[in-house]
SEROMAR-133643 format. One line per 2 residues: for each residue x negated, z negated, y of N, C-alpha, C. Coordinates in steps of 0.05 Angstrom, whole numbers, always signed. Each point is the difference from the previous one (the first is absolute). Layout:
! SEROMAR-133643
X Z Y X Z Y X Z Y  ...
END
This chain:
! SEROMAR-133643
-1129 -1883 +538 -25 -17 -1 -3 -15 +26  -4 -26 -1 -2 -16 +24 -27 +4 +13
-1 -8 +26 -24 +3 +15 -8 -27 +12  -25 -4 +4 -10 -24 +14 +3 +6 +30
+19 -14 +13 +7 +6 +27 -7 -23 +19  -12 +7 +22 -6 -19 +21 +22 +2 +22
+14 -22 +5 +21 +0 +20 -9 -16 +25  +6 +10 +24 -7 -13 +25 +24 -2 +18
+6 -24 +9 +23 -4 +17 -8 -16 +25  +4 +12 +24 -6 -14 +25 +20 +7 +22
+25 +0 -8 +21 +9 +20 +7 -20 +21  -5 -26 -6 +7 -21 +19 -22 -21 +2
+6 -24 -10 -20 -22 +3 -13 -8 -26  +6 +14 -23 -13 -6 -25 -20 +22 -6
-25 -9 -6 -20 +19 -10 +0 -2 -30  +10 +21 -13 +4 -1 -29 -14 +23 -14
-12 -7 -22 -14 +20 -17 +7 -7 -29  +6 +20 -16 +7 -4 -28 -11 +22 -18
-5 -7 -25 -8 +19 -20 +21 +0 -22  +11 +23 -6 +21 +2 -21 -7 +22 -20
+12 -2 -23 -2 +21 -19 +29 +5 -10  +12 +21 +10 +29 +3 -5 +15 -23 +13
+16 -14 -15 +15 -23 +10 -14 -26 -6  -24 +1 -11 -15 -24 -5 -16 -7 +25
+4 -24 +11 -14 -9 +24 -25 -15 -9  -23 +12 +5 -25 -12 -8 -10 -20 +21
+7 +5 +26 -7 -18 +21 +19 +5 +23  +5 -21 +16 +18 +3 +23 -8 -20 +21
-19 +8 +17 -11 -18 +21 +15 +3 +26  +9 -22 +12 +13 +1 +25 -12 -21 +19
-11 +9 +22 -11 -18 +21 +19 +2 +24  +13 -22 +6 +20 +0 +22 -12 -12 +26
+8 +12 +22 -8 -10 +26 +22 -15 +14  +20 -9 -16 +24 -13 +11 -8 -25 +17
-20 -13 -9 -9 -25 +15 -9 +7 +28  -10 +24 +5 -9 +8 +26 +23 +7 +19
+23 +7 -12 +24 +9 +16 +20 -23 +4  -4 -22 -14 +20 -22 +1 +7 -9 +28
-21 -4 +16 +6 -11 +27 +14 +19 +18  +1 +26 -7 +14 +20 +16 +28 +5 -10
+7 -11 -23 +27 +4 -11 +5 +27 -11  -21 +16 -4 +3 +27 -11 -27 +13 -2
-1 +24 -12 -25 +14 -4 -10 +13 +25  -25 -5 +7 -13 +12 +23 -16 +24 -10
+7 +24 +6 -14 +24 -12 -30 +0 +3  -11 -7 +23 -28 +0 +4 -14 -20 -19
+11 -24 -2 -12 -20 -18 +1 +10 -29  +23 +12 -8 +3 +10 -27 -21 +21 -7
-4 +19 +18 -19 +22 -6 -29 -11 -1  -6 -19 +17 -27 -12 -1 -5 -15 -26
+21 -14 -10 -1 -14 -25 -5 +19 -23  +14 +23 +0 -4 +20 -21 -28 +10 +0
-11 +5 +23 -28 +10 +2 -19 -20 -13  +5 -26 +4 -18 -20 -10 +3 -5 -30
+24 +3 -10 +6 -8 -28 +4 +22 -20  +2 +25 +9 +5 +22 -18 -22 +3 -21
-25 -2 +8 -22 +3 -19 -2 -23 -19  +2 -25 +9 +0 -23 -19 +24 +2 -19
+23 +9 +9 +23 +3 -17 -4 +21 -22  -13 +22 +8 -7 +21 -19 -19 -10 -21
-20 -14 +8 -20 -11 -19 +14 -19 -19  +16 -18 +10 +14 -20 -16 +19 +13 -21
+14 +21 +9 +19 +14 -18 -15 +13 -23  -23 +12 +6 -16 +12 -22 -11 -21 -19
-9 -22 +11 -10 -22 -18 +22 -11 -17  +24 -5 +12 +22 -11 -16 +9 +19 -22
-1 +26 +6 +8 +20 -20 -22 +6 -20  -24 -10 +6 -23 +4 -18 -7 +30 -3
+0 +13 +23 -7 +29 +0 -19 +4 +24  -14 +23 -1 -17 +7 +22 +14 +21 +17
-10 +4 +24 +13 +20 +18 -2 +28 -13  -21 +5 -14 -3 +27 -13 +20 +5 -22
+13 -21 -9 +20 +3 -22 +27 +9 +11  +5 -3 +26 +26 +7 +13 +4 +30 -2
+25 +7 -9 +7 +29 -3 +18 +10 +21  +14 -18 +14 +19 +9 +21 +2 -22 +21
+4 +8 +25 +4 -19 +22 +28 +4 +12  +14 -22 +4 +26 +2 +13 +0 -19 +24
+12 +9 +22 -1 -17 +24 +26 +4 +16  +8 -21 +14 +24 +1 +17 -6 +18 +24
+18 +20 +3 -3 +18 +23 +19 -8 +23  +25 -9 -8 +21 -6 +19 +21 -16 -14
+18 -14 +14 -2 -7 +29 -18 -25 +3  -6 -7 +24 -16 -24 +5 -13 +1 +28
-17 -20 +5 -14 -2 +25 -23 +21 -1  -2 +17 +21 -19 +22 +0 -29 -10 -5
-8 -20 +15 -27 -10 -2 -6 -11 -28  +19 -13 -12 -3 -12 -26 -1 +22 -21
+18 +20 +2 +0 +22 -19 -26 +15 +0  -11 +4 +23 -25 +16 +3 -23 -13 -16
-1 -26 -1 -21 -14 -15 +2 +7 -29  +24 -3 -11 +4 +5 -29 -4 +29 -7
+10 +18 +17 -2 +29 -6 -30 +8 +2  -14 -10 +19 -29 +6 +3 -16 -8 -25
+6 -25 -9 -14 -9 -24 +7 +17 -24  +26 +6 -3 +9 +16 -23 -13 +27 +0
-1 +13 +23 -11 +27 +1 -30 -1 -5  -13 -21 +9 -29 -2 -5 -6 -4 -29
+16 -16 -14 -4 -5 -28 +5 +26 -16  +22 +13 +6 +8 +24 -14 -21 +22 +4
-9 +3 +24 -20 +21 +6 -27 -6 -14  -8 -25 +1 -26 -7 -12 +0 +3 -30
+23 -3 -13 +2 +2 -29 +11 +28 -9  +8 +16 +20 +11 +27 -6 +25 -3 -19
+18 -18 +7 +24 -4 -15 +24 +3 +18  +24 +5 -12 +24 +4 +16 +8 -24 +16
+14 +6 +23 +11 -21 +17 +30 +6 +4  +16 -20 -4 +29 +3 +4 +9 -20 +22
+12 +10 +21 +11 -16 +22 +29 -5 -5  +9 -25 +0 +28 -6 -8 +15 -15 +22
+26 +1 -3 +19 -14 +18 +3 -29 -8  -6 -18 +19 +1 -28 -5 +28 -10 -9
+21 +11 +11 +27 -7 -6 +7 +7 -29  -7 +24 -8 +6 +9 -27 -17 -16 -20
-23 -8 +8 -17 -17 -17 +13 -26 -6  +14 -12 +20 +15 -25 -5 +21 +4 -21
+13 +23 +0 +20 +6 -20 -13 +4 -27  -23 +14 +0 -15 +6 -25 -10 -26 -13
-4 -21 +16 -10 -25 -10 +16 -10 -24  +26 +7 +0 +18 -7 -22 -9 +13 -26
-9 +25 +2 -8 +15 -24 -26 -10 -12  -15 -16 +16 -25 -10 -11 +5 -20 -22
+23 -14 +1 +6 -21 -20 +26 +5 -15  +19 +15 +13 +26 +4 -12 +2 +25 -17
-22 +14 -4 +1 +24 -16 +13 +24 +14  +14 +16 -15 +10 +25 +10 +28 -4 +12
+4 +13 +23 +27 +0 +13 +9 +29 +2  +25 +4 -6 +11 +27 +0 +8 +8 +29
-11 +23 +9 +9 +11 +26 +27 +14 -4  +17 +1 +20 -4 -12 +27 +9 -30 -1
-10 -15 +20 +9 -27 +4 -2 -8 +29  +12 -22 +8 +0 -9 +27 -24 -19 +4
-15 +4 +22 -22 -17 +6 +7 -17 +25  -10 -24 +0 +4 -18 +23 -26 -14 +6
-11 +4 +24 -25 -13 +8 +6 -20 +23  -7 -25 -4 +5 -21 +20 -26 -15 +4
-10 +2 +25 -26 -13 +6 -1 -7 +29  -24 -9 +9 -4 -7 +28 +2 +24 +18
-7 +24 -10 +0 +23 +18 +22 +21 -7  +13 -4 -23 +18 +21 -9 +25 -12 -13
+23 +13 +6 +25 -5 -15 +13 +27 -3  -3 +11 -24 +9 +27 -5 +15 +3 -27
+20 +17 +0 +14 +8 -25 -8 +29 -5  -11 +6 -24 -11 +26 -6 +12 +11 -26
+10 +24 +1 +9 +13 -24 -23 +14 -13  -7 -9 -24 -24 +10 -14 +8 +20 -22
-6 +25 +5 +4 +21 -20 -24 +4 -17  -24 -7 +11 -25 +1 -14 -20 -15 +17
-24 -3 -10 -21 -15 +15 -7 +15 +26  +2 +26 -1 -7 +16 +23 +24 +14 +12
+24 -8 -8 +24 +11 +11 +20 -22 +6  +2 -7 +25 +17 -23 +8 +11 +4 +28
+22 -15 +6 +13 +3 +26 +8 -28 +10  -7 -7 +24 +8 -25 +12 +29 +2 +8
+17 -17 -11 +29 +0 +6 +7 -20 +23  -16 -21 +2 +5 -20 +21 -25 -16 +6
-3 -9 +24 -23 -16 +8 +7 -17 +24  -17 -19 +6 +6 -17 +23 -2 +15 +26
+17 -7 +19 +0 +13 +26 -15 -17 +20  -10 -23 -8 -15 -17 +18 -20 -17 -17
+5 -25 -4 -18 -17 -16 +4 +5 -29  -22 -1 -15 +2 -1 -29 +8 -28 -8
+10 -3 -25 +10 -27 -8 -23 -20 +0  -23 +7 -10 -23 -19 +0 -8 -7 +28
+1 +19 +18 -7 -5 +28 +20 -20 +13  +26 +3 -8 +20 -19 +10 -5 -28 -10
-9 -3 -25 -7 -26 -11 -23 -12 +16  -20 +16 +7 -23 -9 +15 +9 -10 +28
+17 +15 +13 +9 -7 +27 +18 -25 +0  +17 -3 -20 +16 -24 -2 -17 -24 -5
-20 +3 -17 -18 -22 -6 -15 -8 +26  -7 +19 +16 -13 -6 +26 +19 -14 +18
+25 +8 +2 +20 -13 +16 +2 -30 -8  -1 -5 -26 +3 -27 -10 -26 -15 -1
-22 +13 +8 -26 -14 +1 -10 -6 -28  +6 +18 -19 -8 -6 -28 -26 +13 -8
-11 +18 +16 -25 +13 -6 +3 +28 -12  -21 +12 -8 -1 +28 -9 -17 +1 -26
+8 +17 -19 +23 +17 -1 +26 -15 -5  +22 +11 +9 +25 -15 +0 +15 +1 -27
-3 +21 -15 +15 +3 -25 -2 -23 -19  -24 -7 -9 -2 -22 -19 +9 -27 +11
-5 -4 +26 +7 -26 +13 +31 -2 +1  +13 +21 +9 +29 -1 +2 +13 -3 -27
-11 +14 -20 +11 -2 -27 -1 -28 -10  -23 -13 +5 -4 -28 -9 +19 -19 +14
+3 +3 +27 +17 -18 +15 +30 +5 -7  +7 +25 -6 +28 +7 -6 +10 -14 -26
-18 -6 -18 +7 -13 -25 +15 -26 +5  -8 -15 +21 +12 -25 +6 +22 +2 +21
+6 +25 +9 +20 +4 +20 +27 +8 -12  +21 +0 +17 +26 +8 -8 +5 +28 +12
+2 +21 -17 +3 +27 +10 +27 +5 +14  +19 -18 -5 +27 +3 +12 +3 -16 +25
-19 -17 +7 +3 -18 +23 +0 +15 +26  -18 +20 +3 -2 +16 +24 +2 +29 -9
+21 +13 +10 +4 +28 -8 -10 +19 +22  -22 +13 -5 -10 +19 +19 +12 +28 -5
+1 +17 +20 +13 +26 -3 -14 +19 -19  +15 +16 -15 -10 +21 -16 +3 +26 +16
-22 +13 +5 +1 +25 +16 +3 +24 -18  +22 +14 +3 +3 +25 -14 +6 +21 +21
-13 +23 -3 +2 +22 +19 +26 +16 -6  +2 +24 +10 +25 +15 -2 +7 +4 -30
+26 +4 -4 +11 +2 -27 -15 +22 -16  -7 -7 -24 -14 +20 -17 -30 +0 +4
-10 -13 +20 -29 +0 +5 -14 -18 -20  -24 +8 -9 -17 -16 -18 -24 -11 +15
+1 +1 +27 -22 -11 +16 +4 -31 +4  -22 -12 +9 +0 -29 +4 -6 -7 +29
+8 -24 +8 -8 -10 +27 -3 -30 -2  -24 -10 +7 -5 -29 -2 -5 -13 +27
+0 +16 +22 -4 -12 +26 +22 -19 +8  +25 +6 -8 +23 -16 +7 -1 -28 -12
-6 -1 -26 +0 -27 -13 -24 -17 +10  -22 +14 +6 -23 -15 +12 +8 -13 +27
+14 +16 +16 +8 -10 +26 +21 -22 -3  +18 +3 -20 +20 -21 -5 -13 -26 -7
-21 +1 -16 -14 -25 -7 -13 -12 +25  -12 +17 +17 -12 -10 +25 +21 -14 +18
+23 +13 +4 +21 -12 +16 +9 -26 -12  +3 -1 -26 +10 -24 -13 -20 -23 +4
-26 +5 -3 -20 -20 +4 -1 -10 +29  +2 +19 +18 +0 -8 +28 +24 -16 +8
+23 +6 -12 +24 -15 +5 -3 -29 -10  -12 -2 -23 -4 -27 -11 -19 -17 +16
-20 +14 +12 -20 -14 +16 +8 -2 +30  +23 +13 +7 +9 -1 +28 -15 +18 +18
-13 +21 -11 -16 +19 +17 +18 +23 +9  -1 +7 +25 +16 +22 +10 -17 +24 +8
-26 -2 -1 -17 +22 +8 -19 +8 -23  -19 +17 +6 -20 +10 -19 +14 +12 -25
+22 +13 +4 +16 +10 -22 -15 +21 -16  -13 +19 +13 -13 +21 -14 -31 -2 +1
-10 -17 +16 -29 -1 +3 -12 -21 -19  +0 +6 -26 -11 -19 -19 -25 +11 -13
-16 +15 +16 -24 +12 -12 -24 -18 +4  -1 -16 +21 -24 -16 +5 +1 -26 -15
-24 -12 -3 -2 -26 -12 +16 -21 +16  -1 +3 +26 +13 -19 +18 +30 +0 -6
+12 +24 +0 +28 +2 -5 +8 -9 -28  -18 +5 -19 +6 -8 -27 +5 -30 -1
-15 -16 +15 +4 -29 +0 +26 -7 +15  +6 +16 +21 +24 -6 +15 +25 +6 -16
+0 +22 -15 +24 +8 -14 -2 -7 -30  -22 -11 -9 -5 -5 -28 +17 -23 -10
-5 -7 -26 +17 -20 -13 -10 -28 +4  -19 -5 +18 -10 -27 +4 +21 -20 +7
+21 +8 +13 +21 -20 +8 +22 -1 -20  -1 +15 -22 +21 +0 -20 -8 -18 -23
+20 -13 -12 -6 -17 -23 -5 +18 -24  -14 -11 -20 -8 +16 -23 +23 +12 -15
+22 -14 -3 +23 +10 -14 +12 +24 +14  +1 -1 +26 +11 +23 +15 -17 +25 -4
-26 -4 +1 -18 +23 -4 +4 +12 -28  +4 -18 -20 +5 +10 -27 +26 +16 -1
+21 -10 +14 +25 +14 +0 -2 +27 +15  -15 +1 +22 -4 +25 +14 -14 +20 -18
-21 -9 -14 -15 +18 -18 +19 +10 -22  +16 -17 -11 +18 +8 -22 +21 +20 +11
+11 -6 +23 +21 +18 +11 -11 +27 +8  -24 +0 +12 -13 +25 +7 -7 +16 -24
-12 -13 -20 -8 +15 -24 +24 +12 -14  +22 -15 -2 +24 +10 -13 +11 +25 +14
+1 -1 +26 +10 +22 +16 -18 +24 -2  -26 -4 +1 -20 +22 -2 +3 +14 -26
+3 -16 -22 +2 +12 -26 +27 +13 -6  +21 -11 +12 +26 +12 -3 +0 +30 +9
-14 +4 +22 -2 +27 +11 -15 +19 -20  -21 -10 -12 -15 +16 -19 +16 +5 -25
+12 -20 -11 +16 +2 -25 +23 +19 +4  +16 -4 +21 +23 +17 +4 -7 +30 +4
-21 +5 +16 -9 +27 +5 -12 +13 -24  -17 -14 -14 -13 +11 -24 +20 +7 -22
+19 -18 -5 +20 +5 -20 +18 +23 +8  +7 +2 +26 +16 +22 +10 -14 +27 -5
-27 +0 +6 -15 +24 -4 +0 +9 -30  -3 -20 -18 +1 +7 -28 +27 +11 -9
+21 -12 +11 +27 +9 -7 +5 +29 +10  -10 +5 +25 +4 +27 +11 -14 +21 -16
-24 -6 -10 -16 +20 -15 +4 -3 -30  +18 -19 -8 +5 -5 -29 -26 -6 -14
-16 -16 +13 -26 -8 -12 +4 -24 -18  -11 +1 -24 +2 -22 -19 -23 -19 +2
-20 +6 +16 -23 -17 +3 -9 -3 +29  -6 -24 +8 -11 -6 +26 -28 -12 -4
-20 +13 +11 -28 -8 -3 -10 -11 +26  -8 -26 +0 -6 -14 +25 -30 -5 +2
-11 +1 +24 -28 -6 +4 -5 -11 +28  -24 -9 +6 -7 -12 +26 -2 -30 -2
-13 -12 +20 -5 -28 +0 +25 -18 -1  +21 +8 +13 +25 -16 +0 +13 +0 -27
-7 +19 -17 +12 +1 -27 -9 -23 -17  -19 -15 +9 -9 -24 -15 +19 -24 +5
+17 +2 +20 +18 -22 +6 +21 -4 -23  +1 -23 -10 +17 -6 -24 +30 +2 +7
+7 -8 +25 +28 +2 +8 +9 +29 +2  -17 +18 +10 +7 +28 +2 +3 +11 -28
-18 -7 -18 +2 +10 -28 +26 -8 -13  +7 -25 +5 +25 -11 -11 +25 +15 +11
+1 +3 +26 +23 +13 +13 +2 +29 -8  -22 +15 +1 +0 +28 -7 +9 +5 -29
-12 -16 -18 +6 +3 -28 +30 -6 -5  +9 -22 +11 +28 -8 -4 +20 +21 +10
-4 +10 +24 +19 +20 +11 -2 +27 -14  -24 +8 -7 -4 +26 -14 +13 +0 -27
-2 -23 -14 +12 -1 -27 +30 +5 +0  +13 -7 +22 +29 +4 +2 +7 +29 -1
-19 +17 +8 +5 +29 +0 -16 +15 -21  -11 -15 -19 -14 +13 -22 -27 +11 +8
-12 -11 +21 -26 +9 +10 -22 -19 -9  -21 +11 -12 -23 -16 -8 -20 -1 +22
-9 -24 +6 -20 -4 +22 -27 -6 -12  -21 +14 +9 -27 -4 -9 -17 -11 +23
-15 -21 -6 -18 -12 +19 -29 +1 -11  -20 +3 +18 -27 +0 -10 -9 -29 -7
-21 -3 -15 -10 -27 -5 -9 -12 +27  -1 -26 +1 -6 -14 +25 -27 +9 +12
-20 +5 -17 -26 +7 +10 -1 +29 +12  +21 +15 -5 +1 +28 +11 +21 +3 +22
+12 -22 +9 +20 +2 +22 -14 +5 +26  -20 -16 +6 -15 +3 +25 -18 +24 -1
-11 +8 +23 -18 +23 +1 -23 -4 -19  -5 +20 -16 -22 -1 -20 -9 +28 -6
-23 +2 -12 -12 +27 -6 +6 +10 -28  +10 -18 -17 +7 +9 -28 +23 +20 +1
+20 -5 +17 +22 +19 +2 -9 +26 +12  -20 -1 +17 -11 +25 +12 -14 +16 -21
-17 -14 -16 -14 +14 -21 +19 +12 -21  +20 -16 -8 +19 +9 -20 +15 +25 +9
+10 -1 +25 +15 +23 +10 -19 +24 +3  -24 -5 +10 -19 +21 +4 -6 +15 -26
-4 -14 -22 -6 +13 -26 +25 +15 -9  +24 -12 +3 +24 +14 -9 +5 +26 +15
-5 -1 +27 +3 +24 +16 -21 +22 -7  -24 -9 -5 -22 +18 -6 +7 +15 -27
+8 -15 -19 +7 +12 -26 +24 +19 +2  +19 -8 +16 +24 +16 +4 -7 +27 +12
-18 +0 +20 -8 +24 +14 -19 +18 -16  -11 -12 -21 -18 +16 -18 +15 +16 -20
+25 -9 -5 +17 +14 -20 +12 +25 +10
END
């Protein structure tokens, strides 16, 4: 029997609240503070937590209105417990505990990463365990062996930058703005992915870990070489330096080619490692989640390579790729029912 579940997600810069009943999404409200972080080229934790404090209550009210239910109708509360920014998480957890306590209903705290994988089950129906999970986002790049919703093991993860973070930093180097993922994807469409070949970083043999700091630095060196800059190699954090090392002096076609070359290299690392993980574990299914999973080129490359080895790739619907509370609510209800049996 399904339950009317309230989901709350505040792990980073999106304030999200959703109401679900089983896998039916009755409402899915997301208020993003990305516009406040744009000038910094990345998420500022203090700004994010203050935004959550301001918008968590309006988001809750809107989610209930959209779902056409009252707060008293809620039977279960699910909230992101980890991982994420501490200040941001505290806002969501505090709200979730207050609602659950006031209504005397159960509260389930869930893992944000596993929720991204579960997002596939909200629309794709049932998946047979075990399977391989892949989460690619601004804060995470992980390969996870999923034996069950509450039984999983991380087989590989980034040792420095997450893939989405690398996109943001490369976009900043090129002066393209923030967030970098959608901008680079759009520019790459008109670029030649073979024109500039950036290095693919693979760690020791057999490793399923990732490293994106090298390719980010390679792009920086390439841009500086084209602009004739010999200094400020690693100091690209300030607005000042962004203009010095940014793409302002590069013609539009070169920026497109850089974006295409970088994107191709970044995704080659994901595709090769994810398929290798599936082959090692003899997994017939690869379940992908996270904001970067919305990238059409990644979907194309992953699906194409996986098919060669008889591996089926599952992607969430576009509206469930980015951080949202529907995946939190869905996973929360599934875990609650599992633990009741």
